Structure formats: structure tokens, C-alpha cells
PALUMVEX-331535 format. One line per 2 residues: number of its first residue (from 0); their letters; for each residue x, y, z of N, C-alpha, C. Coordinates in steps of 0.001 Angstrom, whole numbers, plus 500000, padded with zeros to 6 digits. Example, Ala and Ser with C-alpha at 12.3 -4.5 7.8 and 13.67 -1.06 7.14 Angstrom:
BEGIN
0) as) 513190/494310/507800/512300/495500/507800/513200/496700/507800  512850/497750/507080/513670/498940/507140/512900/500030/507870
//
This chain:
BEGIN
0) xx) 436148/335329/209145/435884/334574/207871/437124/334841/206945  437709/333748/206316/438819/333957/205477/438240/334356/204104
2) xx) 439162/335101/203464/438728/335603/202124/438784/334362/201036  437619/334359/200237/437628/333216/199269/438633/333594/198117
4) xx) 439572/332646/197665/440464/332972/196652/439703/332971/195387  440262/333926/194505/439694/334140/193101/439790/332886/192300
6) xx) 441043/332273/192367/441161/331016/191756/441856/330006/192629  441743/328723/192164/442207/327672/193100/443701/327705/193369
8) xx) 444545/327817/192455/445925/327868/192546/446575/328660/191415  447733/329167/191669/448388/330014/190567/449760/329555/190481
10) xx) 450166/329367/189255/451649/328975/189003/452519/330024/189504  453692/329484/190083/454776/330401/190547/455141/331433/189424
12) xx) 455225/330964/188199/455661/331845/187134/454644/332903/186978  453466/332675/187063/452405/333739/186885/452449/334652/188014
14) xx) 452628/334227/189283/452804/335154/190450/453998/336088/190221  455082/335452/189739/456322/336283/189582/456027/337339/188552
16) xx) 455234/337062/187530/454929/338030/186579/454005/339146/187060  453183/338773/188149/452342/339817/188646/453013/340835/189530
18) xx) 454247/340244/190182/454962/341157/191036/456031/342026/190411  456485/341706/189179/457396/342500/188613/457275/342433/187145
20) xx) 457699/343410/186432/457740/343332/184874/459169/343039/184342  459199/342013/183654/460502/341701/183018/460999/342697/182086
22) xx) 462324/342849/182076/462973/343688/181062/462757/343060/179616  462675/343896/178681/462649/343427/177309/463797/342561/176874
24) xx) 463498/341378/176311/464673/340428/175985/465196/340890/174607  466329/340508/174355/467010/340880/173111/466876/339730/172172
26) xx) 467006/340063/170922/467082/338958/169958/465775/338263/169662  464532/339029/169715/463290/338342/169512/463063/337890/168118
28) xx) 462132/337053/167908/461873/336486/166705/461220/337488/165809  461982/337982/164844/461504/339077/163913/461281/338551/162442
30) xx) 461326/337288/162437/461269/336703/160934/459909/336646/160366  458899/336962/161242/457528/336934/160665/456685/338076/161307
32) xx) 455604/338438/160698/454809/339421/161313/455307/340783/161077  456222/340990/160103/456690/342321/159901/458159/342394/160305
34) xx) 458904/343143/159615/460474/343150/159787/460769/343651/161259  460063/344702/161833/460385/345183/162988/459450/344964/164136
36) xx) 458645/343864/163988/457734/343486/164994/458069/342222/165730  457949/342372/167048/457474/343459/167895/458543/344494/168091
38) xx) 458229/345796/168117/459199/346775/168242/459266/347144/169701  459557/346263/170623/459610/346600/172032/458519/345818/172799
40) xx) 458274/345964/174047/457273/345212/174802/455866/345362/174237  455172/344227/174406/453741/344183/173879/452900/344214/175085
42) xx) 452052/345207/175255/451298/345430/176471/450076/344609/176572  449836/343713/177641/448609/343054/177661/447642/343778/178705
44) xx) 446524/344314/178084/445575/345033/178955/444565/343967/179533  444189/344247/180777/443209/343528/181382/442047/344377/182051
46) xx) 440855/344179/181764/439794/344997/182144/439188/344651/183544  439881/343833/184358/439397/343360/185541/440661/343635/186621
48) xx) 440196/343647/187998/441180/343891/188977/442248/342831/189104  443422/343064/189647/444439/342112/189865/443988/341003/190838
50) xx) 444295/339798/190561/443957/338650/191435/442665/337894/191010  441890/338458/190069/440670/337757/189623/441146/336815/188531
52) xx) 440114/336040/188016/440358/334960/187060/440874/335492/185828  440288/336612/185258/440680/337205/183939/442036/337718/184108
54) xx) 442495/338255/185285/443716/338864/185428/444773/337653/185472  444477/336657/186100/445464/335564/186230/445575/334794/184892
56) xx) 444464/334698/184162/444537/334127/182771/445419/335010/182017  445369/336333/181989/446011/337193/181276/447508/337104/181557
58) xx) 447858/336920/182843/449299/336901/183263/449891/335534/182757  449169/334433/182819/449616/333293/182303/449882/333206/180835
60) xx) 449008/333900/180053/449173/334092/178601/450380/334959/178352  450497/336025/179002/451597/337011/178799/452872/336330/179133
62) xx) 452890/335570/180126/454187/334864/180526/454701/333975/179422  453740/333173/178865/454164/332367/177725/454424/333009/176471
64) xx) 453581/333960/175983/453798/334605/174809/455053/335510/174650  455593/336080/175929/456590/336870/175953/457892/336077/175642
66) xx) 457838/334767/176030/459074/333892/175719/459062/333731/174213  457965/333465/173559/457957/333211/172144/458209/334399/171354
68) xx) 457779/335482/171753/458028/336793/170944/459410/337292/171206  460026/337003/172298/461364/337513/172651/461328/338999/173254
70) xx) 460259/339417/173683/460084/340672/174367/459197/340609/175562  459226/341559/176394/458388/341503/177580/456903/341732/177289
72) xx) 455983/341188/178006/454603/341394/177846/454089/341771/179218  454207/343110/179540/453670/343560/180900/452176/343610/180863
74) xx) 451553/343302/182034/450116/343292/182273/449720/344578/182893  448734/345222/182168/448209/346587/182812/446773/346304/183138
76) xx) 446270/346530/184303/444874/346362/184701/444214/347694/184612  443003/347679/183964/442235/348896/183956/440788/348449/184279
78) xx) 440470/348031/185622/439111/347610/185825/438080/348673/185838  436821/348217/185585/435747/348995/185586/434709/348708/184431
80) xx) 433448/348876/184744/432305/348773/183768/432350/347326/183034  432708/346274/183902/432773/344890/183269/433782/344697/182218
82) xx) 434929/345609/182193/435918/345390/181248/435733/346523/180154  434722/347287/180035/434496/348259/179046/435498/349324/179062
84) xx) 436147/349753/180233/437139/350753/180184/438421/350298/179503  438867/349025/179831/440017/348599/179124/439827/348415/177612
86) xx) 438566/348057/177162/438240/347854/175740/438295/349203/175004  437784/350196/175828/437891/351594/175121/439328/352035/175000
88) xx) 440071/351684/176103/441526/352054/176019/442213/351448/174915  441969/350128/174671/442615/349486/173608/442213/350052/172118
90) xx) 440921/350341/172084/440341/350929/170828/441124/352176/170483  441637/352879/171496/442351/354156/171220/443848/353972/170978
92) xx) 444326/352760/170982/445785/352559/170704/446047/352466/169209  447294/352657/168805/447719/352519/167404/447530/351106/166947
94) xx) 447048/350777/165927/446813/349335/165487/448221/348758/164897  449123/348623/165823/450444/348173/165432/450842/346826/166027
96) xx) 449850/346178/166810/450225/345024/167466/450918/345016/168774  451217/346182/169243/451965/346383/170443/451105/346460/171722
98) xx) 449794/346454/171515/448851/346367/172630/447841/345351/172343  447520/344466/173283/446511/343464/173195/445617/343525/174428
100) xx) 444489/342839/174429/443513/342898/175594/442926/341425/175672  442806/340996/176925/442046/339797/177232/440615/340218/177465
102) xx) 439729/339848/176442/438341/340208/176380/437354/339154/176895  436513/339476/177765/435545/338447/178297/434300/338502/177282
104) xx) 433856/337301/176929/432631/337267/175995/431404/338009/176560  431330/337946/177873/430037/338602/178561/429957/340124/178117
106) xx) 431126/340742/177962/431144/342186/177701/430453/342434/176306  430536/341553/175408/430109/341839/174058/428786/341011/173729
108) xx) 428569/339940/174556/427327/339108/174339/426307/339290/175266  426523/339849/176487/425517/339881/177581/425387/341472/178027
110) xx) 426452/342078/178348/426382/343532/178787/425657/344456/177876  425765/344224/176414/424885/345087/175678/423460/344995/175907
112) xx) 422889/343890/176620/421542/343906/176942/421178/344683/178247  422280/345227/178853/422074/345941/180172/422422/347386/180142
114) xx) 423098/347875/179015/423564/349178/178965/423014/350011/177782  423070/351231/177837/422780/352165/176731/423489/351804/175503
116) xx) 422849/352112/174290/423430/351724/173069/424829/352435/172935  425060/353586/173319/426346/354135/173129/427484/353495/174047
118) xx) 427045/352664/174931/428085/352004/175855/428362/350616/175396  427791/350080/174347/427880/348829/173847/429326/348522/173372
120) xx) 429937/347479/173709/431187/347044/173135/430925/345925/172068  431426/346043/170858/431160/345127/169812/432326/344453/169419
122) xx) 432274/343048/169374/433400/342232/168994/433940/342581/167699  433104/343075/166758/433532/343379/165387/434399/344479/165362
124) xx) 434449/345386/166560/435353/346483/166542/436835/346159/166906  437188/344819/166899/438507/344536/167199/438998/343552/166239
126) xx) 440266/343280/166146/440842/342126/165490/441020/341044/166409  440419/339969/166262/440467/338844/167205/441630/337969/166980
128) xx) 442610/337803/167840/443812/336968/167648/443543/335605/167842  442834/335310/169032/442591/333796/169325/441611/333672/170463
130) xx) 440810/332734/170452/440067/332270/171547/440938/331723/172646  440472/331614/173893/441484/331250/174930/440861/330061/175765
132) xx) 439725/330286/176513/439311/329149/177331/437733/329396/177733  437110/328424/178344/435747/328463/178807/435821/328239/180302
134) xx) 435086/329226/180988/435047/329093/182454/433540/328990/182868  433204/327905/183516/431779/327633/183749/431211/328197/185033
136) xx) 429990/328542/185042/429222/329117/186126/428603/327956/186858  428618/328063/188304/427892/327098/189079/427007/327898/190120
138) xx) 425800/327489/190310/424941/328055/191293/425243/327393/192702  425537/328192/193651/425908/327652/194957/424983/328254/196062
140) xx) 424834/327563/197112/424037/327908/198318/424961/327770/199508  424660/328331/200572/425365/328109/201895/424825/326606/202240
142) xx) 425933/325904/202643/425665/324425/202983/424664/324221/204204  424546/325293/205035/423692/325240/206149/422225/325617/205778
144) xx) 422046/326138/204605/420684/326638/204268/419564/325534/203945  420050/324293/203574/419069/323344/203223/418743/323303/201749
146) xx) 419216/324355/200955/418928/324458/199575/419917/323634/198874  419441/322454/198216/420483/321633/197605/420123/321276/196106
148) xx) 419002/321795/195696/418534/321481/194335/417654/322590/193740  417313/322618/192643/416453/323550/191907/415043/323361/192551
150) xx) 414480/322095/192688/413286/321997/193392/413118/322609/194790  414327/322601/195505/414358/323358/196764/414095/324787/196630
152) xx) 414654/325335/195590/414374/326775/195352/412991/327047/195000  412538/326204/194157/411007/326380/193752/410150/326291/194981
154) xx) 410447/325295/195809/409481/325061/197002/409778/325929/198247  410802/326849/198090/411130/327692/199316/409918/328598/199651
156) xx) 409054/328898/198838/407959/329683/199123/408163/331080/199631  409257/331651/199230/409579/333128/199532/410445/333639/198393
158) xx) 410535/335025/198427/411408/335719/197556/412916/335364/197810  413559/334838/197003/415058/334519/197222/415851/335598/196766
160) xx) 416992/335923/197486/417951/336883/197009/419051/336085/196374  419491/336502/195103/420473/335900/194451/421498/336926/194081
162) xx) 422814/336544/194485/423896/337440/194318/424539/337312/192858  424820/338414/192287/425411/338334/190914/426878/339005/191078
164) xx) 427663/338744/190015/429079/339301/190037/429052/340709/189347  427840/341216/189108/427742/342527/188472/426458/342599/187571
166) xx) 426137/343772/187185/425028/343982/186242/425495/343691/184842  424711/342865/184027/425181/342674/182716/426169/341572/182610
168) xx) 426215/340611/183536/427287/339471/183459/426600/338206/183354  427333/337233/183049/426787/335898/182875/426196/335318/184302
170) xx) 426859/335833/185293/426311/335437/186692/424843/335871/186730  424500/337084/186379/423223/337654/186439/422396/336927/185401
172) xx) 422788/336940/184220/421855/336215/183155/421549/334841/183495  422427/334102/183995/422164/332656/184233/421174/332505/185255
174) xx) 421126/333321/186348/420188/333159/187376/418854/333774/187000  418819/334971/186298/417627/335505/185836/416800/334481/184934
176) xx) 417517/333819/184054/416897/332902/183157/416385/331641/183888  417179/331136/184894/416716/330047/185708/415466/330317/186499
178) xx) 415541/331496/187214/414401/331825/188128/413093/332055/187162  413309/332784/186097/412043/332905/185280/411503/331558/184794
180) xx) 412262/330786/184241/411840/329466/183642/411276/328545/184797  411889/328562/185878/411387/327808/187084/410250/328285/187880
182) xx) 409949/329602/187634/408866/330302/188264/409288/330532/189807  410567/330901/190030/411127/331260/191381/411016/332712/191584
184) xx) 410509/333072/192662/410413/334555/193011/411830/334915/193509  412420/335942/192893/413802/336196/193343/414220/337728/193095
186) xx) 415162/338213/193835/415671/339544/193677/417223/339504/193548  417684/340173/192363/419140/340149/192189/419749/341219/193137
188) xx) 420933/340771/193626/421701/341645/194408/423159/341679/193830  423506/342726/193160/424758/342780/192388/425951/343126/193357
190) xx) 427114/342391/193088/428388/342621/193749/429475/342827/192716  430593/343336/193116/431616/343621/192272/432610/342313/192240
192) xx) 432177/341259/191630/432947/340132/191405/432563/338834/192185  433189/337746/191955/432775/336468/192485/433033/336350/193960
194) xx) 434249/336968/194532/434476/336779/195950/433538/337453/196811  433216/338699/196594/432170/339247/197454/430777/338611/197277
196) xx) 430440/338113/196146/429132/337397/196046/429182/336078/196831  430325/335353/196780/430338/334192/197648/430347/334543/199088
198) xx) 431040/335581/199478/431062/336091/200881/429645/336331/201468  428779/336916/200609/427444/337171/200916/426669/335922/201098
200) xx) 426852/334927/200310/426281/333643/200451/426684/333018/201775  427986/333039/202043/428491/332470/203303/428080/333069/204468
202) xx) 427744/334381/204336/427346/335153/205448/425719/335265/205641  425078/334442/204681/423645/334374/204694/422991/335808/204417
204) xx) 423623/336595/203638/423094/337930/203287/422234/337664/202032  422481/336597/201204/421829/336269/200131/421536/334701/200182
206) xx) 420696/334159/199308/420478/332780/199311/421299/331910/198402  421487/332445/197284/422417/331862/196240/423239/332814/195477
208) xx) 424142/332187/194627/424970/333010/193720/425469/332130/192653  425507/332702/191516/426088/331960/190319/427602/332652/190090
210) xx) 428493/331861/190352/430044/332348/190219/430738/331295/189314  431925/331724/188965/432660/330853/188130/433294/329711/188923
212) xx) 433300/328529/188323/433555/327363/189118/434964/327440/189678  436030/328038/189075/437248/328079/189643/437377/328951/190860
214) xx) 436389/329902/191042/436317/330717/192150/435688/329992/193390  434816/329072/193050/433866/328442/194014/434463/327108/194566
216) xx) 435414/326404/193849/435622/325066/194041/436208/324821/195420  437034/325742/195972/437670/325561/197289/436608/325479/198364
218) xx) 435635/326421/198249/434551/326398/199297/433631/325145/199146  433444/324764/197831/432626/323560/197630/433311/322328/198304
220) xx) 434634/322101/197942/435325/321125/198533/435460/321112/200045  435449/322310/200630/435606/322473/202043/434141/322170/202728
222) xx) 433087/322010/201962/431802/321750/202424/430976/323022/202937  431548/324093/202585/430884/325327/203042/429794/325905/201964
224) xx) 430000/325534/200606/429011/325834/199703/428443/324536/198964  427206/324509/198734/426508/323392/198078/426319/323754/196594
226) xx) 426844/323013/195653/426584/323248/194309/425220/322688/193861  424421/323547/193232/422995/323218/192849/422870/322833/191455
228) xx) 423607/323612/190588/423589/323362/189103/424681/324095/188420  425173/323592/187392/426037/324316/186485/425260/324729/185308
230) xx) 425812/325814/184593/425159/326387/183478/425783/326206/182191  426572/325117/182100/427261/324773/180867/426341/323911/179982
232) xx) 426691/323709/178817/425776/322810/178014/425869/321352/178397  427042/320940/178888/427320/319644/179524/427833/319666/180820
234) xx) 427742/318615/181567/428384/318625/182975/429846/318786/182875  430312/319585/183904/431675/319920/183992/432445/318630/184432
236) xx) 433584/318399/183800/434366/317294/184186/434975/317561/185644  434928/318769/186075/435525/319064/187333/434527/318909/188435
238) xx) 433217/318851/188072/432057/318618/189029/431114/317611/188382  431594/316452/188208/430838/315500/187386/429425/315073/188041
240) xx) 429397/315244/189351/428186/314806/190060/427056/315881/190064  427379/317067/189595/426516/318214/189666/425725/318333/188307
242) xx) 424370/318188/188382/423656/318342/187066/423663/319673/186508  423398/319770/185181/423315/321046/184553/421947/321577/184719
244) xx) 421718/322812/184499/420326/323370/184483/419614/322708/183326  420223/322459/182176/419633/321837/181021/419129/320541/181406
246) xx) 419928/319668/182098/419398/318425/182520/418141/318423/183377  418072/319479/184068/416895/319659/185028/415715/320327/184408
248) xx) 415796/320424/182969/414755/320919/182263/414674/322377/182046  415796/323187/182162/415704/324561/181944/416829/325016/180979
250) xx) 416332/325769/179977/417278/326109/178868/418201/327220/179328  419174/326932/179915/420069/327974/180482/421508/327461/180222
252) xx) 422088/328058/179207/423476/327716/178754/424210/329013/178820  425132/329297/179884/425773/330499/180059/427121/330086/180656
254) xx) 428269/330417/179874/429536/330128/180292/430396/331417/179994  431474/331503/180575/432343/332704/180341/433446/332320/179396
256) xx) 433531/332908/178174/434548/332616/177237/435488/333749/177298  436771/333539/176852/437679/334687/176818/438419/334652/175514
258) xx) 438922/335783/174975/439699/335802/173738/440907/336878/173960  441783/336869/173056/442699/337937/173128/442487/338796/171761
260) xx) 442362/340109/171855/442054/340949/170768/443073/341991/170610  443141/342726/169420/443958/343756/169172/443172/344830/168566
262) xx) 443677/346143/168556/442944/347264/167771/442436/346925/166403  441401/347392/166018/440906/347277/164609/441879/347892/163704
264) xx) 442215/347074/162622/443177/347641/161711/444546/347126/161768  444746/346359/162986/446105/345798/163146/446450/344963/161952
266) xx) 447673/345056/161278/448015/344366/160129/447834/342914/160297  447256/342123/159161/447107/340676/159405/448331/339859/159715
268) xx) 449492/340358/159222/450756/339537/159514/451097/339673/161058  450785/340812/161512/451038/341006/163102/450090/340327/163877
270) xx) 448890/340188/163467/447884/339393/164182/448355/337892/164159  448738/337502/163033/449063/336168/162850/450541/335714/163661
272) xx) 451307/336791/163769/452430/336507/164604/452110/336390/166056  451117/337337/166557/450686/337236/167893/449878/335864/168138
274) xx) 449259/335475/167183/448378/334096/167303/449479/333128/167445  450593/333074/166714/451535/331930/166817/452155/331939/168268
276) xx) 452371/333133/168789/452897/333192/170077/452031/332567/171227  450656/332844/171032/449836/332354/171950/449514/330878/171684
278) xx) 449645/330414/170414/449623/329029/170281/450666/328200/170832  451955/328820/170837/453014/328271/171496/452820/328118/173037
280) xx) 452200/329141/173608/451788/329174/174976/450765/328076/175229  449778/327952/174445/448774/326848/174735/449366/325553/174754
282) xx) 450441/325292/174004/451032/323971/173902/452058/323694/175013  452371/324707/175782/453410/324535/176868/452752/323760/178055
284) xx) 453480/322894/178740/452974/322117/179859/452585/322948/180876  453328/324115/181282/452968/324854/182423/451584/325639/182210
286) xx) 451297/325929/180933/450033/326665/180723/448943/325565/180737  449125/324391/180261/448186/323330/180495/447800/323085/181864
288) xx) 448886/323006/182696/448689/322744/184128/447960/323922/184751  448185/325119/184310/447396/326314/184771/445923/326120/184471
290) xx) 445566/325738/183437/444247/325434/182893/443636/324381/183988  444382/323349/184079/443814/322209/184975/443759/322787/186520
292) xx) 444673/323421/186894/444641/323933/188315/443532/324844/188599  443048/325527/187510/442043/326560/187704/440738/326129/187033
294) xx) 440643/324903/186689/439303/324298/186203/438737/325080/184932  439759/325385/184014/439501/326078/182816/439457/325017/181686
296) xx) 438507/325159/180685/438459/324269/179601/438986/325036/178255  440034/324518/177745/440594/325194/176602/439542/325426/175456
298) xx) 439572/326689/174909/438712/326849/173700/439588/327844/172823  440625/327128/172287/441697/327868/171612/441375/327920/170047
300) xx) 440178/328540/169749/439778/328617/168404/440313/329834/167697  440061/329939/166306/440613/331162/165589/439638/332367/165782
302) xx) 440083/333361/165265/439359/334780/165457/438044/334681/164825  437957/334106/163631/436591/334134/162909/435585/333337/163668
304) xx) 435960/332159/164290/435104/331338/165061/434613/332042/166431  435528/332883/167007/435204/333626/168191/434102/334670/167768
306) xx) 434204/335321/166820/433304/336354/166286/431971/335681/166041  431980/334646/165407/430775/333996/165030/430012/333502/166302
308) xx) 430793/332919/167227/430057/332317/168468/429564/333466/169312  430387/334480/169550/429979/335579/170378/428796/336319/169826
310) xx) 428783/336597/168518/427674/337285/167905/426436/336434/167991  426553/335052/167812/425345/334217/167896/424761/334285/169341
312) xx) 425795/334329/170320/425256/334284/171750/424510/335567/172054  425053/336691/171508/424212/337921/171777/422858/337870/171203
314) xx) 422729/337332/170071/421393/337184/169406/420466/336272/170129  421058/335157/170647/420283/334173/171364/419799/334709/172700
316) xx) 420743/335435/173454/420478/335921/174751/419473/337151/174686  419567/337936/173611/418485/338950/173478/417169/338394/173130
318) xx) 417011/337279/172482/415763/336664/172191/415197/336087/173484  416048/335418/174256/415609/334870/175501/415169/335854/176548
320) xx) 415866/336917/176649/415422/337959/177634/414172/338574/177187  413973/338758/175937/412640/339219/175510/411526/338242/175715
322) xx) 411879/336945/175483/410897/335914/175620/410289/335825/177084  411320/335951/177973/410980/335856/179359/410706/337162/180177
324) xx) 410703/338204/179372/410545/339508/180012/411589/339906/181118  412834/339566/180706/413882/339843/181753/414561/341190/181291
326) xx) 414825/342057/182260/415489/343300/182073/416779/343218/182925  417831/343199/182274/419227/343109/182999/419574/344499/183537
328) xx) 418880/345588/183269/419124/346910/183769/419614/347889/182552  418896/348957/182545/419222/349974/181515/418435/349832/180255
330) xx) 418483/350848/179350/417801/350775/178036/418558/349901/177127  417678/349198/176310/418205/348215/175323/418423/348804/174005
//
């Protein structure tokens, strides 16, 4: 069985950035954000393994921002604990703008419901530079299983195994909420990412999995996976024929959002200089093509809106898990 790609396609420039670290360019734009900023390469931390969606998004962002800043932006992967290890690493850096992190919303709005209080990552503990994009989840089944709709799951008459991309992730939460609201008997089977979760579906080790659309689209188009529902608020323009869970009568709105953050206390003028660099990246044709190729919806909002949205999501998800008696794992 061939390995399922993490994302549909990757721009050549992003792959090049993944294979080698460019030397710092001379003559960077030092006119704003402080007289000597950036003072050398700005490191982009990523809390997920190379080749996954967050990693490739980080590399695409770094590729564009390096051009605008006039210095290299090497990507450093520190996978583990749904990104918490990288977040902790960033928190320990000097707040000088020389280190940033691609942060997944799930780490601050879902994972806190699954871990001990001392392990919680709080969005308010960082300076948020900018929102980045939205990545939707889709519930998929093996096309040979006969499971094609939520009513099929309800009528299966047995305990269904559902693969998640990890404990405390949007993949887990979306399925837990759907199964509870629909009265489906199910057991969560955690995996380390979308690729092994889909492999389990394709190998009939589990019945369904909620994975990010960009990871599943190739297998969907190949006819090996059947999309049952998406968990966004509205239908995805990339899968317009697939109904949302909301349309089918279930209050399940779970998407993966990402933002770029800096250590708490980073001077405002440096945060603003970094934001301008990422805004220039967002406007570039190659980055827009990257989003299209990988089925990402731009969500390039400012830091204050990111904090408001992610904080609100945490409160909403906490209330819903309590309402439906859902335990994502670990003390709350």
C-alpha cells in the first residue's frame, strides 16, 4: 500500500527550503521594527514532524517572509505533545523577535481539555503576530465498507472504531461530538497524525477517521476513501458535494486554525515588522497557489482577533464536552 501524502502538492520553493537552509542575505530592511532588527536569521519553530501540513505551511511562510525581511528564516522541527514541546521551547527564547512559531489552534483550544492543568498551553502567553489559515476536517470511511453517511453509522448496530490524529486534537473532538450527538457507539483509536489514521481506515483496522482535508483529498479523488461529512461551519468549496455535520443536524464545528506567534514581551515594533513580512507573503502569487494546492482557506486576521477566537473556542468546547459527558483524556 502506498503511503498517503500529508498534503496534496508542495511548491518547489517550499521543498527547496526543506532540503537546505539559505544563508542570511545582506542588506535586509532595517527601516522599521527597530534599528538592528532583524539581527540575523529569524528561526521558525514548528511543533510537528517534517512533511506534515503544519510543517509545510511553516516552510511556505518562512520562504516568503525571508525575502521580505532580507534574512534567512530556517525552519526547526520540535515534534511532540501536539506541539507543546515547541511552544515551551519558544517561551524560553529571548523576546527579541528572532524566534517565531507556527501554532495550531487545537493546542490552546482543545488540548487543554485533555491534559493536566500544568501542561496547558495558553494563547495569552504569546505575542500573536498574525493568523494564517483554516484547515477543515473531513470524516472518511473505506470506500469498500458501505459506510457513506451519518445514518449509515447510526444504523451500523455495532461499536465503531474511529481513528484520531492524537489525544486532544480536533480530529478526536469532532468525532466524539458527532458520535455522542448521533447516539453512535464508538471507541477512539489514537494515531500520531493523519497519515497513519488514514492507513488504518484503508487497512480496515478502524471504521472511520476525521482527518484534515488536504491530507485526505488524494485518496478521496482516487475512490479509496468515502467522505461522509465535513466539520466546518459551511460546506468546503473544495468538497462542495459533501454535507457538513451541521447540515445533518449535529452541532459540530471543528476546524484547524494556525497562527504565527512570538515570545511574550517581544517589542510591539518588532511584532509589527514580522507581521508586515507575513502580509507580504500572503499577497504573493506563489503563496496563494500554495493555499489552493493544499486546500487551505486563508484566515489572515490580526493577533487580537486570533486571541479572541481561540479563547472563545476553548470556552465553547469545554461547555460542549461537559454537556455531552465527553472525556478527551486526562484531568481537566
